[in-house]
VOTIMAR-664238 format. One record per residue (C-alpha): residue in one letter; chain; x, y, z. Coordinates in steps of 0.02 Angstrom, whole numbers. Layout:
BEGIN
<node res="A" chain="A" x="X" y="Y" z="Z"/>
...
//
This chain:
BEGIN
<node res="M" chain="A" x="-84" y="-893" z="3106"/>
<node res="V" chain="A" x="-43" y="-959" z="2935"/>
<node res="L" chain="A" x="8" y="-783" z="2888"/>
<node res="D" chain="A" x="120" y="-771" z="3042"/>
<node res="D" chain="A" x="200" y="-939" z="2999"/>
<node res="S" chain="A" x="227" y="-885" z="2820"/>
<node res="T" chain="A" x="300" y="-719" z="2876"/>
<node res="A" chain="A" x="417" y="-809" z="2997"/>
<node res="K" chain="A" x="471" y="-932" z="2861"/>
<node res="L" chain="A" x="499" y="-789" z="2739"/>
<node res="S" chain="A" x="603" y="-697" z="2868"/>
<node res="A" chain="A" x="708" y="-853" z="2900"/>
<node res="V" chain="A" x="732" y="-882" z="2714"/>
<node res="E" chain="A" x="782" y="-700" z="2689"/>
<node res="K" chain="A" x="910" y="-715" z="2831"/>
<node res="E" chain="A" x="977" y="-875" z="2755"/>
<node res="S" chain="A" x="985" y="-793" z="2584"/>
<node res="H" chain="A" x="1080" y="-647" z="2659"/>
<node res="T" chain="A" x="1201" y="-768" z="2743"/>
<node res="W" chain="A" x="1228" y="-858" z="2577"/>
<node res="D" chain="A" x="1254" y="-692" z="2488"/>
<node res="K" chain="A" x="1391" y="-649" z="2614"/>
<node res="E" chain="A" x="1470" y="-821" z="2591"/>
<node res="L" chain="A" x="1464" y="-803" z="2402"/>
<node res="A" chain="A" x="1548" y="-632" z="2413"/>
<node res="R" chain="A" x="1681" y="-704" z="2528"/>
<node res="C" chain="A" x="1711" y="-849" z="2407"/>
<node res="R" chain="A" x="1728" y="-728" z="2262"/>
<node res="D" chain="A" x="1855" y="-627" z="2361"/>
<node res="V" chain="A" x="1952" y="-785" z="2403"/>
<node res="A" chain="A" x="1947" y="-841" z="2221"/>
<node res="G" chain="A" x="2012" y="-672" z="2165"/>
<node res="R" chain="A" x="2152" y="-678" z="2294"/>
<node res="L" chain="A" x="2194" y="-855" z="2241"/>
<node res="K" chain="A" x="2208" y="-798" z="2060"/>
<node res="E" chain="A" x="2326" y="-657" z="2112"/>
<node res="L" chain="A" x="2431" y="-777" z="2216"/>
<node res="K" chain="A" x="2444" y="-901" z="2071"/>
<node res="K" chain="A" x="2506" y="-761" z="1958"/>
<node res="D" chain="A" x="2630" y="-703" z="2090"/>
<node res="N" chain="A" x="2688" y="-883" z="2112"/>
<node res="G" chain="A" x="2717" y="-899" z="1924"/>
<node res="D" chain="A" x="2815" y="-736" z="1922"/>
<node res="L" chain="A" x="2921" y="-789" z="2070"/>
<node res="T" chain="A" x="2953" y="-960" z="1992"/>
<node res="K" chain="A" x="3018" y="-874" z="1835"/>
<node res="Q" chain="A" x="3130" y="-762" z="1941"/>
<node res="V" chain="A" x="3199" y="-912" z="2036"/>
<node res="T" chain="A" x="3238" y="-998" z="1871"/>
<node res="V" chain="A" x="3329" y="-844" z="1806"/>
<node res="H" chain="A" x="3425" y="-825" z="1970"/>
<node res="A" chain="A" x="3472" y="-1009" z="1971"/>
<node res="R" chain="A" x="3540" y="-997" z="1793"/>
<node res="T" chain="A" x="3635" y="-839" z="1839"/>
<node res="L" chain="A" x="3708" y="-926" z="1991"/>
<node res="I" chain="A" x="3764" y="-1075" z="1886"/>
<node res="T" chain="A" x="3847" y="-957" z="1761"/>
<node res="L" chain="A" x="3933" y="-859" z="1901"/>
<node res="R" chain="A" x="3998" y="-1021" z="1979"/>
<node res="E" chain="A" x="4066" y="-1078" z="1812"/>
<node res="D" chain="A" x="4149" y="-908" z="1785"/>
<node res="L" chain="A" x="4223" y="-916" z="1960"/>
<node res="V" chain="A" x="4296" y="-1089" z="1927"/>
<node res="L" chain="A" x="4371" y="-1031" z="1761"/>
<node res="E" chain="A" x="4445" y="-876" z="1842"/>
<node res="K" chain="A" x="4518" y="-981" z="1983"/>
<node res="L" chain="A" x="4598" y="-1098" z="1856"/>
<node res="K" chain="A" x="4669" y="-949" z="1761"/>
<node res="S" chain="A" x="4735" y="-876" z="1923"/>
<node res="Q" chain="A" x="4819" y="-1041" z="1970"/>
<node res="Q" chain="A" x="4895" y="-1054" z="1797"/>
<node res="L" chain="A" x="4961" y="-876" z="1805"/>
<node res="S" chain="A" x="5030" y="-908" z="1979"/>
<node res="S" chain="A" x="5118" y="-1064" z="1917"/>
<node res="E" chain="A" x="5190" y="-970" z="1769"/>
<node res="L" chain="A" x="5247" y="-831" z="1884"/>
<node res="D" chain="A" x="5335" y="-956" z="1996"/>
<node res="K" chain="A" x="5424" y="-1031" z="1844"/>
<node res="L" chain="A" x="5477" y="-858" z="1787"/>
<node res="R" chain="A" x="5544" y="-819" z="1962"/>
<node res="Q" chain="A" x="5644" y="-980" z="1961"/>
<node res="E" chain="A" x="5713" y="-940" z="1789"/>
<node res="L" chain="A" x="5755" y="-764" z="1844"/>
<node res="E" chain="A" x="5845" y="-831" z="1998"/>
<node res="K" chain="A" x="5945" y="-951" z="1888"/>
<node res="V" chain="A" x="5990" y="-811" z="1769"/>
<node res="S" chain="A" x="6036" y="-699" z="1915"/>
<node res="L" chain="A" x="6143" y="-836" z="1994"/>
<node res="N" chain="A" x="6227" y="-875" z="1828"/>
<node res="R" chain="A" x="6263" y="-690" z="1803"/>
<node res="E" chain="A" x="6336" y="-676" z="1979"/>
<node res="L" chain="A" x="6444" y="-830" z="1947"/>
<node res="L" chain="A" x="6503" y="-759" z="1782"/>
<node res="L" chain="A" x="6543" y="-590" z="1860"/>
<node res="A" chain="A" x="6629" y="-670" z="2009"/>
<node res="G" chain="A" x="6728" y="-787" z="1901"/>
<node res="G" chain="A" x="6770" y="-663" z="1766"/>
//
């Protein structure tokens, strides 16, 4: 009977050992996956930083181009007004002359 008890205890310990081996393997897999995810997270964080800087630069460029466009539009309006004055003065001179 002592031998049967010892055999039963050994069998239970072997099952428990097998269960712990499986759990250890699962934990190692999870740890490996976690390491990969941390690396991916770092890479993505760097990409976000680059994209954010690019976006800021593009916004600044857009604002500058808008200001240039407004300035050119204003200058064009002034030139049109001057051209209209010159044209009117020419017509008055031709009509009066």
